[in-house]
MARZA-894127 format. One record per residue (C-alpha): residue number from 1; y, z, x. Coordinates in Angstrom, 2 decimals. Layout:
<atoms>
   resi         y         z         x
    NUM         Y         Z         X
...
</atoms>
This chain:
<atoms>
   resi         y         z         x
      1    -29.85    -90.51     47.27
      2    -27.09    -90.87     44.74
      3    -23.61    -90.78     46.39
      4    -21.24    -89.33     43.75
      5    -18.07    -89.57     45.87
      6    -18.85    -93.06     46.97
      7    -19.48    -94.21     43.44
      8    -16.13    -92.77     42.30
      9    -14.33    -94.23     45.25
     10    -13.54    -90.80     46.85
     11    -13.83    -90.52     50.60
     12    -16.30    -87.97     52.02
     13    -13.53    -86.08     53.83
     14    -11.53    -85.50     50.66
     15    -14.68    -84.43     48.86
     16    -15.39    -81.76     51.46
     17    -11.83    -80.48     51.15
     18    -12.10    -80.21     47.37
     19    -15.44    -78.43     47.61
     20    -14.00    -75.85     49.99
     21    -11.02    -75.28     47.72
     22    -13.21    -74.71     44.68
     23    -15.38    -72.28     46.64
     24    -12.34    -70.25     47.77
     25    -11.03    -70.11     44.20
     26    -14.34    -68.83     42.88
     27    -14.50    -66.13     45.56
     28    -10.97    -64.99     44.74
     29    -11.73    -64.85     41.05
     30    -14.88    -62.85     41.68
     31    -12.89    -60.39     43.80
     32    -10.36    -59.85     41.00
     33    -13.14    -59.30     38.45
     34    -14.95    -56.83     40.68
     35    -11.68    -54.95     41.38
     36    -10.81    -54.67     37.69
     37    -14.24    -53.41     36.81
     38    -14.02    -50.84     39.53
     39    -10.66    -49.56     38.34
     40    -11.84    -49.14     34.74
     41    -14.82    -47.00     35.64
     42    -13.04    -44.93     38.30
     43    -11.50    -42.67     35.49
     44    -14.06    -41.48     32.94
     45    -13.36    -41.65     29.21
     46    -10.71    -39.04     28.18
     47    -10.72    -37.50     24.68
     48     -9.50    -34.20     23.18
     49     -9.17    -32.54     19.78
     50     -7.10    -29.55     18.64
     51     -6.61    -27.68     15.37
     52     -3.07    -26.49     14.64
     53     -2.29    -23.93     11.93
     54      1.04    -22.47     10.89
     55      1.01    -18.67     10.67
     56      3.66    -16.03     10.11
     57      3.70    -15.47     13.85
     58      3.79    -19.07     15.11
     59      1.63    -22.15     15.61
     60     -2.00    -21.21     16.29
     61     -3.56    -23.94     18.47
     62     -7.34    -24.02     18.85
     63     -8.89    -26.37     21.45
     64    -11.96    -27.98     19.85
     65    -12.82    -30.75     22.38
     66    -11.77    -31.55     25.93
     67    -13.37    -34.53     27.68
     68    -11.75    -35.05     31.08
     69     -8.27    -33.85     30.09
     70     -6.33    -32.42     33.02
     71     -3.88    -30.33     30.98
     72     -2.20    -29.91     27.63
     73      1.48    -29.54     26.95
     74      3.67    -28.43     24.08
     75      7.04    -30.09     23.62
     76      9.56    -27.97     21.69
     77     12.29    -29.22     19.34
     78     14.92    -28.71     22.10
     79     12.96    -30.97     24.49
     80     11.62    -28.25     26.76
     81      7.96    -28.50     27.79
     82      5.31    -25.84     28.51
     83      1.78    -26.25     29.82
     84     -0.84    -24.50     27.69
     85     -4.52    -23.66     28.19
     86     -6.85    -26.58     27.53
     87    -10.35    -25.07     27.80
     88    -12.60    -25.52     24.79
     89    -12.41    -22.42     22.61
     90     -8.97    -21.38     23.85
     91     -6.61    -20.18     21.13
     92     -2.91    -20.33     21.90
     93     -0.06    -18.88     19.82
     94      3.13    -20.91     20.15
     95      6.29    -19.19     18.90
     96      8.24    -21.18     16.29
     97     11.66    -19.97     17.40
     98     13.51    -23.14     16.34
     99     13.15    -25.58     13.50
    100     12.15    -29.18     14.27
    101      9.12    -30.99     15.66
    102      6.52    -29.40     17.97
    103      4.18    -31.86     19.75
    104      0.84    -31.12     21.42
    105      0.06    -33.68     24.15
    106     -2.99    -34.24     26.38
    107     -2.55    -35.46     29.97
    108     -5.21    -37.21     32.10
    109     -5.60    -36.97     35.88
    110     -3.79    -40.29     36.27
    111     -0.85    -38.99     34.26
    112     -1.60    -40.83     31.03
    113     -0.33    -38.94     27.99
    114     -1.57    -38.92     24.40
    115      0.15    -37.06     21.54
    116     -2.60    -35.14     19.71
    117     -0.60    -33.41     16.96
    118      3.00    -33.18     15.80
    119      4.05    -30.35     13.46
    120      7.41    -30.00     11.72
    121      8.84    -26.49     11.27
    122     11.61    -25.74      8.78
    123     14.34    -23.11      9.17
    124     12.61    -20.57      6.92
    125      9.36    -20.89      8.89
    126     10.77    -19.89     12.24
    127      9.57    -16.68     13.86
    128     11.18    -14.25     16.27
    129      9.53    -13.27     19.51
    130      9.21     -9.66     18.34
    131      6.89    -10.77     15.56
    132      4.43    -12.09     18.12
    133      3.60     -8.66     19.49
    134      0.14     -7.30     18.80
    135     -0.76     -3.70     18.07
    136     -4.47     -3.15     18.70
    137     -7.04     -0.39     18.83
    138    -10.45      0.96     17.79
    139    -11.45      3.31     14.96
    140    -14.55      5.43     15.62
    141    -16.40      8.65     15.02
    142    -19.37      7.75     17.23
    143    -20.33      5.18     15.98
    144    -17.42      2.81     15.50
    145    -16.10      2.43     11.95
    146    -15.96     -1.08     10.44
    147    -13.97     -1.97      7.29
    148    -11.46      0.83      7.89
    149     -7.97      0.15      6.56
    150     -5.21      0.36      9.18
    151     -1.59      0.32      7.99
    152      1.71      0.25      9.89
    153      4.69      1.95      8.20
    154      8.39      1.68      8.94
    155     10.92      4.50      8.77
    156     11.41      3.86      5.02
    157      7.74      4.65      4.37
    158      6.96      1.02      3.52
    159      3.82     -0.76      4.73
    160      4.94     -3.56      7.05
    161      1.48     -4.71      8.21
    162     -2.09     -3.86      7.27
    163     -5.58     -4.99      8.24
    164     -9.20     -3.85      8.33
    165    -11.38     -3.18     11.34
    166    -14.11     -5.65     12.32
    167    -17.78     -4.85     12.90
    168    -16.87     -3.38     16.29
    169    -14.31     -1.04     14.77
    170    -11.47     -3.08     16.27
    171     -8.17     -3.90     14.59
    172     -5.15     -6.03     15.46
    173     -1.76     -5.91     13.74
    174      0.87     -8.58     14.37
    175      3.72     -6.14     14.82
    176      5.64     -4.58     17.68
    177      5.14     -0.87     18.30
    178      8.92     -0.50     18.41
    179      9.07     -1.38     14.70
    180      6.37      1.10     13.65
    181      7.26      4.62     12.54
    182      3.65      5.69     11.97
    183      0.11      4.29     11.86
    184     -2.40      5.31      9.18
    185     -6.17      4.77      8.95
    186     -8.53      5.29      6.00
    187    -12.29      4.81      5.86
    188    -14.33      5.18      2.66
    189    -18.02      5.60      3.40
    190    -18.52      2.56      5.66
    191    -20.57      4.64      8.14
    192    -22.78      7.72      7.93
    193    -22.85     10.82     10.07
    194    -26.09     12.82     10.07
    195    -27.09     11.02      6.89
    196    -23.82     11.62      4.98
    197    -21.22      8.93      4.24
    198    -18.01      9.57      6.14
    199    -14.61      9.58      4.44
    200    -11.98      9.63      7.16
    201     -8.21      9.53      7.22
    202     -5.51     10.26      9.77
    203     -2.02      9.27     10.83
    204     -0.30      8.90     14.20
    205      3.43      9.54     14.03
    206      4.39      8.53     17.57
    207      3.58      4.91     18.36
    208      4.74      4.26     21.92
    209      2.02      1.88     23.10
    210      0.57     -1.46     22.03
    211     -2.91      0.10     22.04
    212     -3.56      2.94     19.60
    213     -7.09      4.26     19.02
    214     -8.28      6.49     16.18
    215    -11.19      8.49     17.56
    216    -12.21     11.22     15.11
    217    -13.34     14.55     16.59
    218    -16.99     15.18     15.70
    219    -16.57     18.90     16.32
    220    -13.88     19.21     13.62
    221    -15.44     17.37     10.72
    222    -16.46     19.02      7.44
    223    -19.96     18.25      6.22
    224    -21.67     18.95      2.92
    225    -18.57     18.46      0.76
    226    -19.45     17.82     -2.88
    227    -17.74     14.74     -4.32
    228    -19.06     13.00     -7.41
    229    -22.25     15.08     -7.25
    230    -22.97     13.80     -3.72
    231    -22.71     15.38     -0.30
    232    -20.18     13.68      2.00
    233    -18.54     14.25      5.37
    234    -14.74     14.55      5.59
    235    -12.96     13.69      8.87
    236     -9.23     13.99      9.45
    237     -8.78     15.38     12.99
    238     -8.52     13.05     16.00
    239     -9.92     13.77     19.46
    240     -7.50     15.58     21.73
    241     -5.50     16.88     18.78
    242     -5.47     20.47     17.50
    243     -6.77     21.19     14.03
    244     -3.75     20.32     11.89
    245     -2.07     22.98      9.78
    246     -1.47     20.26      7.20
    247     -4.61     18.37      6.19
    248     -4.22     14.63      5.68
    249     -5.53     12.90      2.55
    250     -6.04      9.12      2.69
    251     -8.50      8.19     -0.07
    252     -9.91      9.36     -3.42
    253    -12.86     11.21     -1.86
    254    -10.58     13.18      0.42
    255     -8.36     13.94     -2.58
    256    -11.33     15.32     -4.50
    257    -12.44     17.29     -1.43
    258     -9.34     19.49     -1.77
    259    -11.45     21.46     -4.25
    260    -13.42     22.83     -1.31
    261    -10.38     24.94     -0.38
    262     -7.42     25.06     -2.79
    263     -5.42     27.49     -0.64
    264     -4.48     25.12      2.20
    265     -1.63     22.68      2.79
    266     -2.34     19.01      2.17
    267     -0.38     15.80      2.61
    268     -1.18     12.39      1.14
    269     -0.52      9.78      3.83
    270     -0.96      6.52      1.92
    271     -1.28      5.10     -1.60
    272     -4.65      6.02     -3.11
    273     -6.61      3.70     -5.38
    274     -8.63      5.97     -7.67
    275     -9.99      3.27    -10.01
    276    -13.60      4.15     -9.21
    277    -13.16      7.71    -10.48
    278    -13.92      6.28    -13.92
    279    -17.54      5.99    -12.74
    280    -17.73      9.52    -11.35
    281    -19.60     12.52    -12.73
    282    -21.42     10.71    -15.54
    283    -18.22      9.43    -17.10
    284    -16.24     12.68    -16.79
    285    -14.29     11.21    -13.90
    286    -12.29     13.12    -11.33
    287    -12.67     16.90    -11.36
    288     -9.24     18.60    -11.58
    289     -8.27     20.38     -8.39
    290     -9.58     23.80     -9.51
    291    -10.87     24.79    -12.92
    292     -9.76     27.12    -15.66
    293    -11.62     28.16    -18.77
    294    -10.56     29.95    -21.93
    295     -7.56     29.58    -24.23
    296     -3.99     28.76    -23.32
    297     -3.32     32.34    -22.23
    298     -6.72     33.13    -20.72
    299     -7.21     34.20    -17.12
    300     -7.97     31.45    -14.59
    301    -11.19     31.21    -12.68
    302     -9.60     29.33     -9.78
    303     -5.94     28.69     -9.02
    304     -4.40     26.10     -6.72
    305     -2.26     28.26     -4.44
    306     -1.77     25.80     -1.60
    307      0.69     22.97     -1.15
    308      0.19     19.30     -2.00
    309      2.82     16.87     -0.73
    310      2.33     13.32     -1.92
    311      4.95     11.95      0.48
    312      6.05      9.78     -2.47
    313      2.79      7.81     -2.42
    314      1.04      6.67     -5.59
    315     -2.31      7.80     -6.95
    316     -3.31      4.86     -9.13
    317     -6.12      4.57    -11.66
    318     -7.03      8.27    -11.81
    319     -9.52      8.92    -14.62
    320    -10.28     12.37    -16.07
    321    -12.28     12.83    -19.26
    322    -12.99     16.51    -19.89
    323    -13.40     18.83    -22.86
    324    -12.07     21.89    -21.00
    325     -8.60     23.41    -20.64
    326     -6.07     23.04    -17.80
    327     -6.74     19.39    -17.03
    328     -4.66     17.18    -14.75
    329     -4.72     16.06    -11.14
    330     -4.31     19.81    -10.54
    331     -5.74     22.05    -13.21
    332     -3.88     25.34    -12.69
    333     -0.99     25.32    -10.23
    334      0.34     28.47     -8.59
    335      1.29     26.62     -5.44
    336      3.78     23.86     -4.61
    337      3.35     20.30     -5.84
    338      5.84     17.85     -4.37
    339      6.40     14.07     -4.35
    340      3.22     13.31     -6.30
    341      3.08     10.09     -8.37
    342      0.18      9.64    -10.78
    343      0.30      6.00    -11.92
    344     -1.58      3.89    -14.50
    345     -3.99      6.74    -15.16
    346     -5.92      8.15    -18.12
    347     -6.36     11.91    -18.57
    348     -7.87     13.77    -21.51
    349     -9.06     17.30    -22.29
    350     -8.69     20.18    -24.73
    351     -5.57     22.32    -24.13
    352     -3.00     22.32    -21.31
    353     -3.34     18.64    -20.46
    354     -0.85     16.89    -18.18
    355     -0.55     13.90    -15.88
    356      0.08     15.91    -12.71
    357     -0.68     19.53    -13.66
    358     -2.54     21.09    -16.59
    359     -1.01     24.58    -16.45
    360      1.98     25.11    -14.16
    361      2.91     28.58    -12.90
    362      5.03     27.62     -9.92
    363      6.80     24.52     -8.58
    364      6.59     20.81     -9.36
    365      9.24     18.93     -7.37
    366     10.17     15.23     -7.28
    367      6.95     14.13     -8.98
    368      6.06     11.70    -11.75
    369      3.46     10.50    -14.21
    370      4.07      6.77    -14.66
    371      2.55      4.63    -17.36
    372     -0.06      7.27    -18.08
    373     -2.20      7.86    -21.15
    374     -2.53     11.59    -21.82
    375     -4.42     13.11    -24.74
    376     -5.60     16.53    -25.86
    377     -5.66     19.00    -28.72
    378     -2.48     21.01    -28.04
    379     -0.16     21.88    -25.17
    380     -0.08     18.26    -24.03
    381      2.66     16.84    -21.80
    382      3.36     13.79    -19.66
    383      3.81     15.77    -16.46
    384      2.36     19.20    -17.34
    385      0.57     20.48    -20.42
    386      2.08     23.94    -20.11
    387      4.68     25.46    -17.79
    388      4.87     29.24    -18.06
    389      7.73     31.61    -17.29
    390      7.17     31.19    -13.54
    391      7.07     27.41    -13.80
    392      9.80     25.24    -12.30
    393     10.08     21.48    -12.68
    394     12.77     19.73    -10.64
    395     13.71     16.02    -10.38
    396     10.60     14.70    -12.13
    397      9.85     12.21    -14.92
    398      7.15     10.76    -17.16
    399      6.49      7.39    -18.84
    400      3.54      6.26    -20.95
    401      1.70      7.47    -24.07
    402      1.21     11.16    -24.90
    403     -0.97     12.28    -27.82
    404     -1.79     15.75    -29.13
    405     -4.11     16.21    -32.10
    406     -2.29     19.28    -33.37
    407      0.87     20.85    -31.91
    408      3.01     21.45    -28.80
    409      3.37     17.90    -27.53
    410      6.17     17.03    -25.09
    411      7.29     14.06    -23.03
    412      7.42     16.20    -19.91
    413      5.81     19.52    -20.96
    414      3.91     20.46    -24.10
    415      4.52     24.23    -24.06
    416      7.58     25.17    -21.99
    417      8.62     28.69    -20.97
    418     10.04     27.96    -17.53
    419     12.78     25.89    -15.98
    420     13.36     22.15    -16.12
    421     16.20     20.55    -14.18
    422     17.25     16.95    -13.42
    423     14.32     15.29    -15.17
    424     13.76     12.61    -17.81
    425     11.16     10.99    -20.06
    426     10.61      7.59    -21.63
    427      7.30      7.99    -23.46
    428      5.70      7.39    -26.85
    429      4.78     10.74    -28.39
    430      2.24     11.39    -31.12
    431      1.51     14.84    -32.55
    432      1.04     16.67    -35.82
    433      3.88     19.15    -35.26
    434      6.28     20.64    -32.70
    435      6.85     17.46    -30.71
    436      9.83     16.94    -28.38
    437     11.15     14.33    -25.99
    438     11.24     16.78    -23.06
    439      9.25     19.75    -24.42
    440      7.27     20.38    -27.60
    441      7.85     24.13    -27.62
    442     10.73     25.63    -25.63
    443     10.50     29.41    -25.39
    444     13.80     31.17    -24.71
    445     12.11     34.55    -24.70
    446     11.64     34.28    -20.94
    447     15.08     32.74    -20.37
    448     13.73     29.27    -19.78
    449     16.12     26.31    -19.76
    450     16.35     22.53    -19.72
    451     19.37     21.34    -17.70
    452     20.77     17.99    -16.55
    453     17.95     16.04    -18.18
    454     17.52     13.32    -20.79
    455     14.92     11.72    -23.04
    456     14.80      8.26    -24.58
    457     11.28      8.82    -25.90
    458     10.01      7.78    -29.32
    459      8.32     10.37    -31.53
    460      5.75     10.14    -34.30
    461      5.24     13.56    -35.90
    462      4.80     14.84    -39.43
    463      6.83     18.02    -38.87
    464      9.10     19.81    -36.39
    465     10.23     17.23    -33.89
    466     13.31     16.81    -31.75
    467     14.80     14.40    -29.27
    468     14.91     17.08    -26.56
    469     12.63     19.88    -27.88
    470     10.44     20.14    -30.97
    471     11.06     23.85    -31.51
    472     13.36     26.21    -29.67
    473     12.28     29.86    -29.76
    474     14.93     32.58    -29.45
    475     14.20     35.82    -27.69
    476     13.81     39.02    -29.68
    477     17.39     40.15    -28.99
    478     18.85     36.80    -30.03
    479     19.60     35.47    -26.56
    480     18.24     32.14    -25.51
    481     18.96     29.55    -22.87
    482     18.07     26.20    -24.40
    483     19.86     23.54    -22.36
    484     22.92     22.39    -20.46
    485     24.05     18.80    -19.92
    486     20.90     17.39    -21.53
    487     20.72     14.35    -23.80
    488     18.44     12.64    -26.30
    489     18.68      9.31    -28.04
    490     19.70      8.80    -31.66
    491     16.68      6.64    -32.47
    492     14.69      9.74    -33.45
    493     14.33      9.65    -37.23
    494     15.10     12.91    -39.05
    495     14.74     15.30    -36.10
    496     14.26     18.95    -37.08
    497     15.62     20.23    -33.80
    498     18.94     18.99    -32.50
    499     19.06     21.02    -29.33
    500     20.94     19.04    -26.68
    501     23.48     16.25    -26.94
    502     22.68     13.32    -29.18
    503     23.72     10.00    -27.65
    504     23.08      6.31    -28.31
    505     20.98      4.56    -25.69
    506     23.50      1.84    -24.85
    507     25.98      4.52    -23.75
    508     23.78      5.65    -20.88
    509     22.94      2.24    -19.45
    510     24.45      1.01    -16.21
    511     27.77      2.49    -15.10
    512     28.42      3.85    -18.61
    513     26.08      6.69    -17.70
    514     28.66      8.04    -15.25
    515     31.18      8.25    -18.06
    516     28.95      9.70    -20.75
    517     26.55     11.97    -18.84
    518     27.65     15.01    -16.88
    519     25.15     14.37    -14.06
    520     25.43     14.43    -10.28
    521     25.48     10.70     -9.52
    522     26.15     11.32     -5.83
    523     23.02     13.08     -4.61
    524     20.61     13.37     -7.54
    525     20.98     10.44     -9.95
    526     21.74      6.73     -9.60
    527     22.79      4.23    -12.24
    528     20.77      1.08    -12.87
    529     22.32     -2.15    -14.10
    530     21.39     -2.77    -17.76
    531     19.01      0.18    -17.67
    532     18.88      3.96    -17.80
    533     19.63      6.32    -14.91
    534     16.89      7.10    -12.44
    535     16.47      9.77     -9.83
    536     17.86      9.17     -6.38
    537     14.48      9.62     -4.67
    538     12.77      6.88     -6.70
    539     11.95      3.69     -4.84
</atoms>
């Protein structure tokens, strides 16, 4: 046997001591290794992922992954900390009330922290707590109605929030009920009822809850209404509500459905996009609300004797292409038309053609035809083709292009026998003869007048034109009532009729209008910097 210690000159006793020492050291080292391994596997791997998006209402945090995270926290710019939900799929809205850095942190069971995301918010991105409120509800008529438009309006009649319903008929608006003056819904054929597409519209004027449902009453719908040569269902009464005395109109189909009863009272509750009317009725477009046949002085077949209040909403893209008389949004008006705005629309016909009314025999109040293209043979006007001795037009205006093939072409009215007050035009007029900035023909025989109005229209006519009227007709006994406090611009070349006050355009711009025009600039008119006066009711 080989004796290692003896060969090296080490005594056996010392060798035993060294061997014991080495053994103890190895055992200690093994204990440390085992302990460290145990501590590393006692806490499973911890990982988490979040998506963070800035919205108008705050930071939207979506938890995508959570592997063994005990909780998540948000640290605000002021140093305060909140615990937020950490389950996968959770979506948390964090108000951005202060500018600075917002940090999202994950925390393990042992207290270890890991910053997942840090987002900087500027001063103009901060949100108030009131903006984080949610207004929710369901739109239905049994079944639910998807793709319905829901709009929240303030007291100034402006849309402050809008959305569309999902496939379950549900909607959510990021707005507090305290800021909402009324809620409006409109649905255009997204669902059918007994085989007919449903066109629904309603408003709720008292919003005192964060949950507002629009449930249309099946027992108060109108079926079999002819619109664009098709049968549709019209719904505008909600469950638990009495049949309204004023019928709401929220879309182009409901507007056309007025023809089913032109003796009732209607109110437009939102802006209406009528662009698709160009495809209606084999290219003839929208059918005027009633119909009249014959010459300018023929008897009507149907008269609109109801009331239509546009609530100062716009009807945009209306298209009418007819060869008949009395053509406009309303063909023959013997009712009340108020606060109607026909905008960016094209309307054509034979005689008595206007942007809002073809033949007017009653009241048009605070209405307009804006940027319209109107054309016809004669009796063509921006607002109304003809306004007879019972016709009254108050606080209205027209802009756009007006063309008559022959005679009686006016910026506001083509053939005028009635009363025009506090109105104006800024149109391009084209006609063969008897063309005027406000009226083509003004007939004093029935004591009609044009007061407190102005025209800055341009005129292209071969004969008988005037800045205010093309021709003024006296009554048989010599009396006539042409105008009072009415003005026309001097850019009209060689006008035949000089009824009214001729004035250069730069003298009625801005505050100069108060000096040079005898108008009521307190309640009816307002001046516009570097531009012409407008009516007080205009937005």
